[in-house]
N, CA, C and O atoms as a CHARMM CRD file, in Angstrom:
* protein
*
  384
    1    1 UNK  N      1.24700  21.80600  -8.79400 PROA 1      0.00000
    2    1 UNK  CA     0.49500  20.68600  -9.62100 PROA 1      0.00000
    3    1 UNK  C     -0.81000  20.72700  -9.06600 PROA 1      0.00000
    4    1 UNK  O     -1.38800  19.96600  -9.84100 PROA 1      0.00000
    5    2 UNK  N     -1.55500  21.05000  -8.35500 PROA 2      0.00000
    6    2 UNK  CA    -2.61200  21.12700  -7.56000 PROA 2      0.00000
    7    2 UNK  C     -3.69900  21.64300  -7.68700 PROA 2      0.00000
    8    2 UNK  O     -3.98600  22.82700  -7.86600 PROA 2      0.00000
    9    3 UNK  N     -4.79200  20.11200  -7.52900 PROA 3      0.00000
   10    3 UNK  CA    -5.61800  21.27700  -9.02600 PROA 3      0.00000
   11    3 UNK  C     -5.89500  20.65200  -9.93500 PROA 3      0.00000
   12    3 UNK  O     -7.02900  20.72400 -10.40900 PROA 3      0.00000
   13    4 UNK  N     -5.03200  19.92100 -10.40600 PROA 4      0.00000
   14    4 UNK  CA    -5.20800  19.61100 -11.78500 PROA 4      0.00000
   15    4 UNK  C     -5.39900  18.26400 -12.52000 PROA 4      0.00000
   16    4 UNK  O     -5.26000  17.91100 -13.69100 PROA 4      0.00000
   17    5 UNK  N     -5.93600  17.38300 -10.87900 PROA 5      0.00000
   18    5 UNK  CA    -5.33800  16.18300 -11.25300 PROA 5      0.00000
   19    5 UNK  C     -7.15800  15.63200 -11.84500 PROA 5      0.00000
   20    5 UNK  O     -7.49700  16.80200 -12.02100 PROA 5      0.00000
   21    6 UNK  N     -7.77400  15.24900 -12.03600 PROA 6      0.00000
   22    6 UNK  CA    -9.30500  13.84900 -12.57000 PROA 6      0.00000
   23    6 UNK  C     -8.67300  12.74800 -12.08100 PROA 6      0.00000
   24    6 UNK  O     -7.57100  12.20300 -12.14800 PROA 6      0.00000
   25    7 UNK  N    -10.02900  12.55900 -11.42500 PROA 7      0.00000
   26    7 UNK  CA   -10.57100  10.78400 -11.41900 PROA 7      0.00000
   27    7 UNK  C    -10.53000  10.48300 -12.71100 PROA 7      0.00000
   28    7 UNK  O    -10.58000  11.17200 -13.73000 PROA 7      0.00000
   29    8 UNK  N    -10.40400   9.05000 -12.45600 PROA 8      0.00000
   30    8 UNK  CA   -10.45200   8.55500 -13.85900 PROA 8      0.00000
   31    8 UNK  C    -10.47200   8.84500 -14.83200 PROA 8      0.00000
   32    8 UNK  O    -11.51100   8.76700 -15.48800 PROA 8      0.00000
   33    9 UNK  N     -9.00800   9.43200 -15.47800 PROA 9      0.00000
   34    9 UNK  CA    -8.69300   9.55600 -16.25800 PROA 9      0.00000
   35    9 UNK  C     -8.49700  10.18000 -17.69500 PROA 9      0.00000
   36    9 UNK  O     -8.14900   9.79700 -18.81200 PROA 9      0.00000
   37   10 UNK  N     -8.79500  11.03100 -17.24100 PROA 10     0.00000
   38   10 UNK  CA    -8.93100  11.92900 -18.01000 PROA 10     0.00000
   39   10 UNK  C    -10.39700  12.87400 -18.35000 PROA 10     0.00000
   40   10 UNK  O    -11.24100  13.38400 -19.08600 PROA 10     0.00000
   41   11 UNK  N     -9.94600  12.63700 -17.40100 PROA 11     0.00000
   42   11 UNK  CA   -12.21700  13.68800 -16.64500 PROA 11     0.00000
   43   11 UNK  C    -12.23100  15.38100 -16.51700 PROA 11     0.00000
   44   11 UNK  O    -11.20800  15.46900 -15.83900 PROA 11     0.00000
   45   12 UNK  N    -12.49600  16.22200 -16.62300 PROA 12     0.00000
   46   12 UNK  CA   -12.85400  17.59400 -16.74700 PROA 12     0.00000
   47   12 UNK  C    -12.71300  17.77700 -15.19200 PROA 12     0.00000
   48   12 UNK  O    -11.56000  18.18400 -15.04800 PROA 12     0.00000
   49   13 UNK  N    -13.05200  17.72300 -14.48400 PROA 13     0.00000
   50   13 UNK  CA   -13.51600  18.11000 -13.38000 PROA 13     0.00000
   51   13 UNK  C    -12.39000  17.76000 -11.75200 PROA 13     0.00000
   52   13 UNK  O    -12.36700  16.86400 -10.90800 PROA 13     0.00000
   53   14 UNK  N    -11.27700  19.55000 -12.09300 PROA 14     0.00000
   54   14 UNK  CA   -10.65100  19.35100 -11.05900 PROA 14     0.00000
   55   14 UNK  C    -10.30200  18.99500  -9.69000 PROA 14     0.00000
   56   14 UNK  O    -11.37800  19.01200  -9.09100 PROA 14     0.00000
   57   15 UNK  N     -9.19700  18.62100  -8.71400 PROA 15     0.00000
   58   15 UNK  CA    -9.38700  18.75900  -7.63400 PROA 15     0.00000
   59   15 UNK  C     -9.31100  20.05300  -6.60200 PROA 15     0.00000
   60   15 UNK  O     -8.73600  21.09800  -6.90500 PROA 15     0.00000
   61   16 UNK  N     -9.96300  19.83100  -5.36800 PROA 16     0.00000
   62   16 UNK  CA    -9.97600  20.92800  -4.69300 PROA 16     0.00000
   63   16 UNK  C     -9.74300  20.49400  -3.38600 PROA 16     0.00000
   64   16 UNK  O    -10.31500  19.42300  -3.18400 PROA 16     0.00000
   65   17 UNK  N     -8.77500  21.14500  -1.88100 PROA 17     0.00000
   66   17 UNK  CA    -9.65200  20.68200  -0.74400 PROA 17     0.00000
   67   17 UNK  C     -8.30900  19.98500  -0.61400 PROA 17     0.00000
   68   17 UNK  O     -7.30300  20.20100  -1.29000 PROA 17     0.00000
   69   18 UNK  N     -8.47600  19.06600   0.42400 PROA 18     0.00000
   70   18 UNK  CA    -7.44100  17.88200   0.07200 PROA 18     0.00000
   71   18 UNK  C     -7.07900  16.67900  -0.65500 PROA 18     0.00000
   72   18 UNK  O     -6.15800  15.89800  -0.41100 PROA 18     0.00000
   73   19 UNK  N     -8.54100  16.62400  -2.23100 PROA 19     0.00000
   74   19 UNK  CA    -8.29700  15.57800  -2.70400 PROA 19     0.00000
   75   19 UNK  C     -6.80300  16.43600  -3.58700 PROA 19     0.00000
   76   19 UNK  O     -6.11800  15.62400  -4.20900 PROA 19     0.00000
   77   20 UNK  N     -6.45700  17.46600  -3.64300 PROA 20     0.00000
   78   20 UNK  CA    -5.14100  17.74800  -4.52700 PROA 20     0.00000
   79   20 UNK  C     -4.03200  18.22200  -3.84300 PROA 20     0.00000
   80   20 UNK  O     -3.04100  18.62200  -4.45200 PROA 20     0.00000
   81   21 UNK  N     -4.13500  18.21000  -2.16700 PROA 21     0.00000
   82   21 UNK  CA    -3.45500  17.47600  -1.76700 PROA 21     0.00000
   83   21 UNK  C     -3.07200  16.10900  -1.74800 PROA 21     0.00000
   84   21 UNK  O     -1.91200  15.92100  -1.38200 PROA 21     0.00000
   85   22 UNK  N     -3.81000  14.99300  -2.07700 PROA 22     0.00000
   86   22 UNK  CA    -3.90100  14.00500  -1.96600 PROA 22     0.00000
   87   22 UNK  C     -3.05700  13.91200  -3.23700 PROA 22     0.00000
   88   22 UNK  O     -1.87800  13.68800  -2.96400 PROA 22     0.00000
   89   23 UNK  N     -3.35000  14.03400  -4.74800 PROA 23     0.00000
   90   23 UNK  CA    -2.89800  14.27300  -6.02400 PROA 23     0.00000
   91   23 UNK  C     -1.59300  14.58000  -5.64800 PROA 23     0.00000
   92   23 UNK  O     -0.77000  13.82800  -6.17200 PROA 23     0.00000
   93   24 UNK  N     -1.11400  15.46000  -4.89200 PROA 24     0.00000
   94   24 UNK  CA     0.20300  15.88000  -5.43900 PROA 24     0.00000
   95   24 UNK  C      1.18300  15.06600  -4.95300 PROA 24     0.00000
   96   24 UNK  O      2.13600  14.73500  -5.65900 PROA 24     0.00000
   97   25 UNK  N      1.06500  14.74400  -3.94000 PROA 25     0.00000
   98   25 UNK  CA     1.35900  13.65800  -2.61500 PROA 25     0.00000
   99   25 UNK  C      1.86100  12.31300  -3.67600 PROA 25     0.00000
  100   25 UNK  O      2.77900  11.55700  -3.99300 PROA 25     0.00000
  101   26 UNK  N      0.78200  12.62300  -3.85300 PROA 26     0.00000
  102   26 UNK  CA     0.82000  11.24000  -4.95700 PROA 26     0.00000
  103   26 UNK  C      1.38300  11.05300  -5.54100 PROA 26     0.00000
  104   26 UNK  O      2.30100  10.24900  -5.38400 PROA 26     0.00000
  105   27 UNK  N      1.04400  11.98600  -7.01700 PROA 27     0.00000
  106   27 UNK  CA     1.99000  12.01200  -8.21100 PROA 27     0.00000
  107   27 UNK  C      3.72500  12.93100  -7.78500 PROA 27     0.00000
  108   27 UNK  O      4.92700  12.70500  -7.92400 PROA 27     0.00000
  109   28 UNK  N      3.29600  13.44900  -7.51500 PROA 28     0.00000
  110   28 UNK  CA     4.44600  14.23200  -6.94800 PROA 28     0.00000
  111   28 UNK  C      5.68800  13.90500  -5.38400 PROA 28     0.00000
  112   28 UNK  O      6.90600  13.89800  -5.56400 PROA 28     0.00000
  113   29 UNK  N      5.34400  13.77600  -4.62100 PROA 29     0.00000
  114   29 UNK  CA     5.75600  13.97300  -3.70400 PROA 29     0.00000
  115   29 UNK  C      6.10700  12.02200  -3.32600 PROA 29     0.00000
  116   29 UNK  O      6.69200  11.72400  -2.28400 PROA 29     0.00000
  117   30 UNK  N      5.79600  11.27600  -4.00700 PROA 30     0.00000
  118   30 UNK  CA     5.33200   9.46000  -3.11800 PROA 30     0.00000
  119   30 UNK  C      5.34700   9.41900  -2.40300 PROA 30     0.00000
  120   30 UNK  O      6.11200   8.57100  -1.94300 PROA 30     0.00000
  121   31 UNK  N      4.47100  10.33700  -1.33900 PROA 31     0.00000
  122   31 UNK  CA     4.13400   9.89800   0.05000 PROA 31     0.00000
  123   31 UNK  C      2.82300  10.23900   0.04800 PROA 31     0.00000
  124   31 UNK  O      2.07000  10.96000  -0.60700 PROA 31     0.00000
  125   32 UNK  N      2.74500   9.07000   1.52500 PROA 32     0.00000
  126   32 UNK  CA     0.78200   9.00200   1.90100 PROA 32     0.00000
  127   32 UNK  C      0.86200   9.14400   3.61900 PROA 32     0.00000
  128   32 UNK  O      1.44000   8.41700   4.42600 PROA 32     0.00000
  129   33 UNK  N      0.21000  10.12900   3.79000 PROA 33     0.00000
  130   33 UNK  CA     0.23300  10.64900   5.42300 PROA 33     0.00000
  131   33 UNK  C     -0.76000   9.09400   6.00700 PROA 33     0.00000
  132   33 UNK  O     -1.26300   8.31500   5.19700 PROA 33     0.00000
  133   34 UNK  N     -0.79800   9.02900   6.57000 PROA 34     0.00000
  134   34 UNK  CA    -2.11000   8.14000   7.85300 PROA 34     0.00000
  135   34 UNK  C     -2.27400   8.32300   7.94400 PROA 34     0.00000
  136   34 UNK  O     -3.41600   7.88500   7.80600 PROA 34     0.00000
  137   35 UNK  N     -2.29400  10.32300   8.84200 PROA 35     0.00000
  138   35 UNK  CA    -3.22300  11.01300   9.15800 PROA 35     0.00000
  139   35 UNK  C     -5.00200  11.84200   8.33400 PROA 35     0.00000
  140   35 UNK  O     -6.05700  12.42500   8.58600 PROA 35     0.00000
  141   36 UNK  N     -3.96300  11.14000   7.06400 PROA 36     0.00000
  142   36 UNK  CA    -4.54800  12.29700   6.00900 PROA 36     0.00000
  143   36 UNK  C     -5.32300  10.74800   5.63800 PROA 36     0.00000
  144   36 UNK  O     -4.92200  10.54400   4.49200 PROA 36     0.00000
  145   37 UNK  N     -5.83100  10.07700   5.85400 PROA 37     0.00000
  146   37 UNK  CA    -5.64200   7.90700   5.15800 PROA 37     0.00000
  147   37 UNK  C     -7.73500   8.14200   5.03700 PROA 37     0.00000
  148   37 UNK  O     -8.44600   7.95100   4.05100 PROA 37     0.00000
  149   38 UNK  N     -8.19900   8.66400   6.64300 PROA 38     0.00000
  150   38 UNK  CA    -9.79900   8.26200   6.85600 PROA 38     0.00000
  151   38 UNK  C    -10.56200   9.92700   6.14000 PROA 38     0.00000
  152   38 UNK  O    -11.42800  10.50400   6.79700 PROA 38     0.00000
  153   39 UNK  N    -10.16900  10.39400   5.02500 PROA 39     0.00000
  154   39 UNK  CA   -10.43800  11.08600   4.40100 PROA 39     0.00000
  155   39 UNK  C    -10.96200  10.66900   2.93500 PROA 39     0.00000
  156   39 UNK  O     -9.93200  10.80200   2.27400 PROA 39     0.00000
  157   40 UNK  N    -11.58400  10.40400   2.38300 PROA 40     0.00000
  158   40 UNK  CA   -11.76900   9.90000   1.82100 PROA 40     0.00000
  159   40 UNK  C    -10.93000  11.11900   0.25400 PROA 40     0.00000
  160   40 UNK  O    -10.18500  10.86300  -0.69100 PROA 40     0.00000
  161   41 UNK  N    -11.38500  11.98200   0.59800 PROA 41     0.00000
  162   41 UNK  CA   -10.92600  12.99900  -0.86400 PROA 41     0.00000
  163   41 UNK  C     -9.38000  12.38400  -1.15600 PROA 41     0.00000
  164   41 UNK  O     -8.75800  11.81800  -2.05500 PROA 41     0.00000
  165   42 UNK  N     -9.14300  12.99600   0.53900 PROA 42     0.00000
  166   42 UNK  CA    -7.35600  12.68900   0.14400 PROA 42     0.00000
  167   42 UNK  C     -6.88200  11.41300  -0.35700 PROA 42     0.00000
  168   42 UNK  O     -5.93700  11.27000  -1.13300 PROA 42     0.00000
  169   43 UNK  N     -7.85600  10.17300   0.31400 PROA 43     0.00000
  170   43 UNK  CA    -7.19300   8.94300  -0.38100 PROA 43     0.00000
  171   43 UNK  C     -7.54500   8.58000  -1.79300 PROA 43     0.00000
  172   43 UNK  O     -6.94100   7.67300  -2.36600 PROA 43     0.00000
  173   44 UNK  N     -8.78200   9.45600  -2.53400 PROA 44     0.00000
  174   44 UNK  CA    -9.06700   9.06700  -4.02300 PROA 44     0.00000
  175   44 UNK  C     -7.75500  10.08200  -5.08500 PROA 44     0.00000
  176   44 UNK  O     -7.16900   9.48700  -5.98900 PROA 44     0.00000
  177   45 UNK  N     -7.43300  11.69400  -4.78700 PROA 45     0.00000
  178   45 UNK  CA    -6.42000  11.79600  -4.38100 PROA 45     0.00000
  179   45 UNK  C     -5.18200  11.97600  -5.30300 PROA 45     0.00000
  180   45 UNK  O     -4.74300  12.50100  -6.32600 PROA 45     0.00000
  181   46 UNK  N     -4.71800  10.54800  -3.38900 PROA 46     0.00000
  182   46 UNK  CA    -3.23500   9.99200  -3.53100 PROA 46     0.00000
  183   46 UNK  C     -3.84800   9.32700  -4.99500 PROA 46     0.00000
  184   46 UNK  O     -3.60600   9.94000  -6.03400 PROA 46     0.00000
  185   47 UNK  N     -4.35600   8.51700  -5.02700 PROA 47     0.00000
  186   47 UNK  CA    -4.27300   7.02500  -5.65000 PROA 47     0.00000
  187   47 UNK  C     -4.51000   7.69800  -7.20500 PROA 47     0.00000
  188   47 UNK  O     -3.93100   7.23000  -8.18500 PROA 47     0.00000
  189   48 UNK  N     -5.65700   9.13000  -7.31500 PROA 48     0.00000
  190   48 UNK  CA    -5.23500   9.35400  -8.56800 PROA 48     0.00000
  191   48 UNK  C     -3.94700   9.88300  -9.54700 PROA 48     0.00000
  192   48 UNK  O     -3.71200   9.58800 -10.71900 PROA 48     0.00000
  193   49 UNK  N     -2.94400  11.08800  -8.29500 PROA 49     0.00000
  194   49 UNK  CA    -1.77000  10.91300  -8.20200 PROA 49     0.00000
  195   49 UNK  C     -0.24600   9.60600  -8.57400 PROA 49     0.00000
  196   49 UNK  O      0.96200   9.52700  -8.80100 PROA 49     0.00000
  197   50 UNK  N     -1.14000   9.05300  -8.44800 PROA 50     0.00000
  198   50 UNK  CA    -0.05300   7.77700  -8.05100 PROA 50     0.00000
  199   50 UNK  C     -0.39500   7.47300  -9.64100 PROA 50     0.00000
  200   50 UNK  O      0.18600   7.84400 -10.66100 PROA 50     0.00000
  201   51 UNK  N     -1.12900   6.95800  -9.51900 PROA 51     0.00000
  202   51 UNK  CA    -2.25900   5.74600 -11.36700 PROA 51     0.00000
  203   51 UNK  C     -1.87100   6.67300 -12.33400 PROA 51     0.00000
  204   51 UNK  O     -1.69300   6.12300 -13.42100 PROA 51     0.00000
  205   52 UNK  N     -1.64200   8.08200 -12.34400 PROA 52     0.00000
  206   52 UNK  CA    -0.79700   9.14800 -13.26200 PROA 52     0.00000
  207   52 UNK  C      0.57900   8.94700 -14.21000 PROA 52     0.00000
  208   52 UNK  O      1.03400   8.91800 -15.35400 PROA 52     0.00000
  209   53 UNK  N      0.95400   8.79200 -12.26200 PROA 53     0.00000
  210   53 UNK  CA     2.78700   8.87100 -12.72200 PROA 53     0.00000
  211   53 UNK  C      3.37900   6.68500 -13.05000 PROA 53     0.00000
  212   53 UNK  O      4.26400   6.09700 -13.67200 PROA 53     0.00000
  213   54 UNK  N      2.68100   6.46000 -12.52400 PROA 54     0.00000
  214   54 UNK  CA     2.45300   4.72200 -13.11900 PROA 54     0.00000
  215   54 UNK  C      2.07600   5.29000 -15.04500 PROA 54     0.00000
  216   54 UNK  O      2.97200   5.08600 -15.86500 PROA 54     0.00000
  217   55 UNK  N      0.91100   5.86900 -15.45800 PROA 55     0.00000
  218   55 UNK  CA     1.34400   5.93400 -16.25900 PROA 55     0.00000
  219   55 UNK  C      1.85700   6.65000 -17.40300 PROA 55     0.00000
  220   55 UNK  O      1.26600   6.88700 -18.45700 PROA 55     0.00000
  221   56 UNK  N      2.70800   6.87900 -17.15700 PROA 56     0.00000
  222   56 UNK  CA     3.65800   8.19300 -17.64800 PROA 56     0.00000
  223   56 UNK  C      4.53200   6.64100 -18.41000 PROA 56     0.00000
  224   56 UNK  O      4.95700   6.29300 -19.51200 PROA 56     0.00000
  225   57 UNK  N      4.45800   6.23500 -17.38400 PROA 57     0.00000
  226   57 UNK  CA     6.07100   4.50300 -18.14000 PROA 57     0.00000
  227   57 UNK  C      4.93300   3.58000 -18.74200 PROA 57     0.00000
  228   57 UNK  O      4.89800   3.44200 -19.96400 PROA 57     0.00000
  229   58 UNK  N      3.74600   2.76900 -17.72200 PROA 58     0.00000
  230   58 UNK  CA     3.21000   2.21900 -17.85400 PROA 58     0.00000
  231   58 UNK  C      2.13500   1.55000 -18.13400 PROA 58     0.00000
  232   58 UNK  O      2.02200   0.39800 -17.71700 PROA 58     0.00000
  233   59 UNK  N      1.41700   1.98100 -18.68300 PROA 59     0.00000
  234   59 UNK  CA    -0.06000   3.19400 -18.56100 PROA 59     0.00000
  235   59 UNK  C     -0.89000   1.58000 -18.99500 PROA 59     0.00000
  236   59 UNK  O     -2.11500   1.56000 -19.11400 PROA 59     0.00000
  237   60 UNK  N      0.03200   0.18500 -19.21800 PROA 60     0.00000
  238   60 UNK  CA    -1.27400  -1.31500 -19.36200 PROA 60     0.00000
  239   60 UNK  C     -2.11100  -1.28100 -18.12900 PROA 60     0.00000
  240   60 UNK  O     -3.31000  -1.23800 -17.85200 PROA 60     0.00000
  241   61 UNK  N     -0.36100  -1.33800 -17.18300 PROA 61     0.00000
  242   61 UNK  CA    -0.52000  -1.32900 -15.60700 PROA 61     0.00000
  243   61 UNK  C     -1.21300  -0.02500 -15.18900 PROA 61     0.00000
  244   61 UNK  O     -2.14200  -0.43300 -14.49200 PROA 61     0.00000
  245   62 UNK  N     -1.29700   1.52200 -15.22600 PROA 62     0.00000
  246   62 UNK  CA    -2.87600   1.81400 -14.77400 PROA 62     0.00000
  247   62 UNK  C     -3.99100   1.23300 -14.96800 PROA 62     0.00000
  248   62 UNK  O     -4.80800   0.70100 -14.21700 PROA 62     0.00000
  249   63 UNK  N     -3.92500   1.40400 -16.10700 PROA 63     0.00000
  250   63 UNK  CA    -5.19900   0.78800 -16.43400 PROA 63     0.00000
  251   63 UNK  C     -5.59800  -0.65500 -15.97600 PROA 63     0.00000
  252   63 UNK  O     -6.79600  -0.91800 -16.08200 PROA 63     0.00000
  253   64 UNK  N     -4.74900  -1.65700 -15.46700 PROA 64     0.00000
  254   64 UNK  CA    -4.99900  -2.83600 -14.52600 PROA 64     0.00000
  255   64 UNK  C     -5.31800  -1.94400 -13.11900 PROA 64     0.00000
  256   64 UNK  O     -6.46700  -2.23300 -12.78600 PROA 64     0.00000
  257   65 UNK  N     -4.92400  -1.28700 -12.47800 PROA 65     0.00000
  258   65 UNK  CA    -4.82600  -0.81300 -11.63600 PROA 65     0.00000
  259   65 UNK  C     -6.36300  -0.19600 -11.40200 PROA 65     0.00000
  260   65 UNK  O     -7.09800  -0.69100 -10.54700 PROA 65     0.00000
  261   66 UNK  N     -6.82800   1.04400 -12.32300 PROA 66     0.00000
  262   66 UNK  CA    -7.44800   1.24700 -12.47500 PROA 66     0.00000
  263   66 UNK  C     -8.83400   0.81000 -12.50800 PROA 66     0.00000
  264   66 UNK  O     -9.82300   1.30200 -11.96600 PROA 66     0.00000
  265   67 UNK  N     -8.67000  -0.51900 -13.47300 PROA 67     0.00000
  266   67 UNK  CA   -10.18700  -1.18400 -13.15800 PROA 67     0.00000
  267   67 UNK  C    -10.82100  -2.07000 -11.31400 PROA 67     0.00000
  268   67 UNK  O    -11.84100  -2.10500 -10.62600 PROA 67     0.00000
  269   68 UNK  N     -8.82700  -2.84500 -11.28200 PROA 68     0.00000
  270   68 UNK  CA    -9.30000  -2.91900  -9.74300 PROA 68     0.00000
  271   68 UNK  C     -9.75000  -1.94300  -8.98700 PROA 68     0.00000
  272   68 UNK  O    -10.48400  -2.41200  -8.11800 PROA 68     0.00000
  273   69 UNK  N     -9.61400  -0.44300  -8.89500 PROA 69     0.00000
  274   69 UNK  CA   -10.15700   0.26700  -7.91600 PROA 69     0.00000
  275   69 UNK  C    -11.41900   0.87300  -7.92900 PROA 69     0.00000
  276   69 UNK  O    -12.10500   1.20100  -6.96200 PROA 69     0.00000
  277   70 UNK  N    -11.68800   1.00500  -9.29800 PROA 70     0.00000
  278   70 UNK  CA   -13.42800   0.38900  -9.07200 PROA 70     0.00000
  279   70 UNK  C    -13.79400  -0.48200  -8.28900 PROA 70     0.00000
  280   70 UNK  O    -14.51800  -0.07700  -7.38000 PROA 70     0.00000
  281   71 UNK  N    -13.48000  -1.89500  -8.31100 PROA 71     0.00000
  282   71 UNK  CA   -13.68900  -3.31700  -7.60400 PROA 71     0.00000
  283   71 UNK  C    -14.17100  -2.62500  -6.34200 PROA 71     0.00000
  284   71 UNK  O    -13.18800  -2.54700  -5.60400 PROA 71     0.00000
  285   72 UNK  N    -15.24700  -2.08000  -5.74600 PROA 72     0.00000
  286   72 UNK  CA   -15.23400  -2.05000  -4.46300 PROA 72     0.00000
  287   72 UNK  C    -14.19700  -2.68200  -3.90100 PROA 72     0.00000
  288   72 UNK  O    -13.22900  -2.12100  -3.38700 PROA 72     0.00000
  289   73 UNK  N    -14.45300  -4.36500  -4.02400 PROA 73     0.00000
  290   73 UNK  CA   -13.89300  -5.33800  -3.35100 PROA 73     0.00000
  291   73 UNK  C    -11.98100  -5.00900  -3.32500 PROA 73     0.00000
  292   73 UNK  O    -11.25400  -5.08300  -2.33400 PROA 73     0.00000
  293   74 UNK  N    -11.67200  -4.73300  -4.41800 PROA 74     0.00000
  294   74 UNK  CA   -10.21100  -4.58400  -4.51500 PROA 74     0.00000
  295   74 UNK  C     -9.82300  -3.59500  -4.22600 PROA 74     0.00000
  296   74 UNK  O     -8.60000  -3.71400  -4.16100 PROA 74     0.00000
  297   75 UNK  N    -10.19300  -2.31900  -3.92200 PROA 75     0.00000
  298   75 UNK  CA    -9.25600  -1.08400  -3.38600 PROA 75     0.00000
  299   75 UNK  C     -8.69200  -1.02800  -2.07900 PROA 75     0.00000
  300   75 UNK  O     -7.92700  -0.07300  -1.94700 PROA 75     0.00000
  301   76 UNK  N     -8.81400  -1.68700  -1.15800 PROA 76     0.00000
  302   76 UNK  CA    -7.81500  -1.22700  -0.02800 PROA 76     0.00000
  303   76 UNK  C     -6.48400  -2.37000  -0.92200 PROA 76     0.00000
  304   76 UNK  O     -5.29500  -2.09000  -0.77500 PROA 76     0.00000
  305   77 UNK  N     -6.93300  -3.67100  -1.84700 PROA 77     0.00000
  306   77 UNK  CA    -5.44100  -3.93000  -2.76300 PROA 77     0.00000
  307   77 UNK  C     -4.02300  -3.19700  -3.45600 PROA 77     0.00000
  308   77 UNK  O     -2.81600  -3.43400  -3.50100 PROA 77     0.00000
  309   78 UNK  N     -5.46100  -1.63700  -4.20900 PROA 78     0.00000
  310   78 UNK  CA    -5.44500  -0.93800  -5.01500 PROA 78     0.00000
  311   78 UNK  C     -3.85200   0.38200  -4.17100 PROA 78     0.00000
  312   78 UNK  O     -2.76700   0.81000  -4.56500 PROA 78     0.00000
  313   79 UNK  N     -4.75900   0.51200  -2.83800 PROA 79     0.00000
  314   79 UNK  CA    -3.93800   1.02100  -2.50600 PROA 79     0.00000
  315   79 UNK  C     -2.61300   0.88400  -1.04800 PROA 79     0.00000
  316   79 UNK  O     -1.85600   1.71800  -0.55300 PROA 79     0.00000
  317   80 UNK  N     -2.85300  -0.54200  -0.77500 PROA 80     0.00000
  318   80 UNK  CA    -1.95600  -0.84000   0.11200 PROA 80     0.00000
  319   80 UNK  C     -0.62900  -1.15400  -1.47700 PROA 80     0.00000
  320   80 UNK  O      0.50200  -0.69700  -1.31300 PROA 80     0.00000
  321   81 UNK  N     -0.89000  -1.78200  -2.60900 PROA 81     0.00000
  322   81 UNK  CA     0.24600  -2.11000  -2.85300 PROA 81     0.00000
  323   81 UNK  C      1.12700  -0.63400  -3.63300 PROA 81     0.00000
  324   81 UNK  O      2.30200  -0.27700  -3.71400 PROA 81     0.00000
  325   82 UNK  N     -0.47100   0.01500  -4.19600 PROA 82     0.00000
  326   82 UNK  CA     0.64700   1.85900  -3.88300 PROA 82     0.00000
  327   82 UNK  C      1.25600   2.32600  -3.56000 PROA 82     0.00000
  328   82 UNK  O      2.17800   2.98100  -4.04500 PROA 82     0.00000
  329   83 UNK  N      0.71900   2.01100  -2.03600 PROA 83     0.00000
  330   83 UNK  CA     1.44000   2.45800  -0.60000 PROA 83     0.00000
  331   83 UNK  C      2.88800   1.44000  -0.50300 PROA 83     0.00000
  332   83 UNK  O      3.71900   1.86800   0.29900 PROA 83     0.00000
  333   84 UNK  N      3.16500   0.49200  -1.03900 PROA 84     0.00000
  334   84 UNK  CA     4.84900   0.42400  -1.18200 PROA 84     0.00000
  335   84 UNK  C      5.77700   0.70700  -2.08800 PROA 84     0.00000
  336   84 UNK  O      6.95400   0.34700  -2.05700 PROA 84     0.00000
  337   85 UNK  N      5.18900   1.42700  -2.98400 PROA 85     0.00000
  338   85 UNK  CA     6.22600   1.79200  -3.92000 PROA 85     0.00000
  339   85 UNK  C      6.25000   3.78400  -3.61500 PROA 85     0.00000
  340   85 UNK  O      6.64600   4.55100  -4.49200 PROA 85     0.00000
  341   86 UNK  N      5.76900   4.24400  -2.29500 PROA 86     0.00000
  342   86 UNK  CA     6.02500   5.85800  -1.91600 PROA 86     0.00000
  343   86 UNK  C      6.08500   4.90200   0.03900 PROA 86     0.00000
  344   86 UNK  O      5.81000   3.92000   0.72900 PROA 86     0.00000
  345   87 UNK  N      6.72700   6.35500  -0.06800 PROA 87     0.00000
  346   87 UNK  CA     6.76300   6.34900   1.34500 PROA 87     0.00000
  347   87 UNK  C      5.88500   6.55500   2.04800 PROA 87     0.00000
  348   87 UNK  O      5.32000   7.62400   1.82000 PROA 87     0.00000
  349   88 UNK  N      5.32600   5.72600   3.19300 PROA 88     0.00000
  350   88 UNK  CA     4.44200   5.83300   4.39400 PROA 88     0.00000
  351   88 UNK  C      4.60600   7.34700   5.22200 PROA 88     0.00000
  352   88 UNK  O      5.51500   7.74100   4.49200 PROA 88     0.00000
  353   89 UNK  N      4.43900   8.34700   6.06900 PROA 89     0.00000
  354   89 UNK  CA     4.18900   8.46100   7.32500 PROA 89     0.00000
  355   89 UNK  C      3.76000   8.61000   8.28000 PROA 89     0.00000
  356   89 UNK  O      3.26000   7.48600   8.32700 PROA 89     0.00000
  357   90 UNK  N      3.38200   9.18100   9.48300 PROA 90     0.00000
  358   90 UNK  CA     2.82900   8.83300   9.92000 PROA 90     0.00000
  359   90 UNK  C      2.10600  10.47400  10.25000 PROA 90     0.00000
  360   90 UNK  O      2.13300  11.33400   9.37000 PROA 90     0.00000
  361   91 UNK  N      1.76600  10.61900  10.99800 PROA 91     0.00000
  362   91 UNK  CA     0.71300  12.15300  11.23100 PROA 91     0.00000
  363   91 UNK  C     -0.22100  12.99400   9.89000 PROA 91     0.00000
  364   91 UNK  O     -0.86500  12.58200   8.92400 PROA 91     0.00000
  365   92 UNK  N      0.07800  14.21900  10.38200 PROA 92     0.00000
  366   92 UNK  CA    -0.07900  15.24100   9.29700 PROA 92     0.00000
  367   92 UNK  C      1.02600  15.61900   8.30600 PROA 92     0.00000
  368   92 UNK  O      2.11200  15.04100   8.35400 PROA 92     0.00000
  369   93 UNK  N      0.65100  17.02100   6.99600 PROA 93     0.00000
  370   93 UNK  CA     1.81600  17.57000   6.83000 PROA 93     0.00000
  371   93 UNK  C      1.51600  18.79100   7.64000 PROA 93     0.00000
  372   93 UNK  O      0.42600  19.01200   8.16700 PROA 93     0.00000
  373   94 UNK  N      2.38000  19.42900   7.68900 PROA 94     0.00000
  374   94 UNK  CA     2.57500  20.76900   8.84300 PROA 94     0.00000
  375   94 UNK  C      1.25800  21.69300   7.99300 PROA 94     0.00000
  376   94 UNK  O      0.97200  21.56200   6.80300 PROA 94     0.00000
  377   95 UNK  N      0.65200  22.54600   8.89600 PROA 95     0.00000
  378   95 UNK  CA    -0.46900  22.92900   7.14400 PROA 95     0.00000
  379   95 UNK  C     -1.62200  22.42800   7.74600 PROA 95     0.00000
  380   95 UNK  O     -2.49300  23.29400   7.65300 PROA 95     0.00000
  381   96 UNK  N     -2.04900  21.40600   8.33700 PROA 96     0.00000
  382   96 UNK  CA    -3.12200  20.61800   7.96400 PROA 96     0.00000
  383   96 UNK  C     -4.01100  20.12500   9.28100 PROA 96     0.00000
  384   96 UNK  O     -5.00400  19.41400   9.12400 PROA 96     0.00000
């Protein structure tokens, strides 16, 4: 599913590079790598993957998290909430 996500729910722009990796980790893997957390592209892709996964079963919850993520003061709250539902690993995946 690499490169098929689009931040903002239904946009036309596909992810590439670390954003695509983050999307896959959030959507398919439910994994967050602390070693990639400093890369905003990875984090944005990961958040989008998590939100799309959540939206499949709970569309209202997805919309709530999207609204909160758009608010700069709430971004960290959303990230921490999403990380609570994922496996958090130190370092980076092999090959990165």
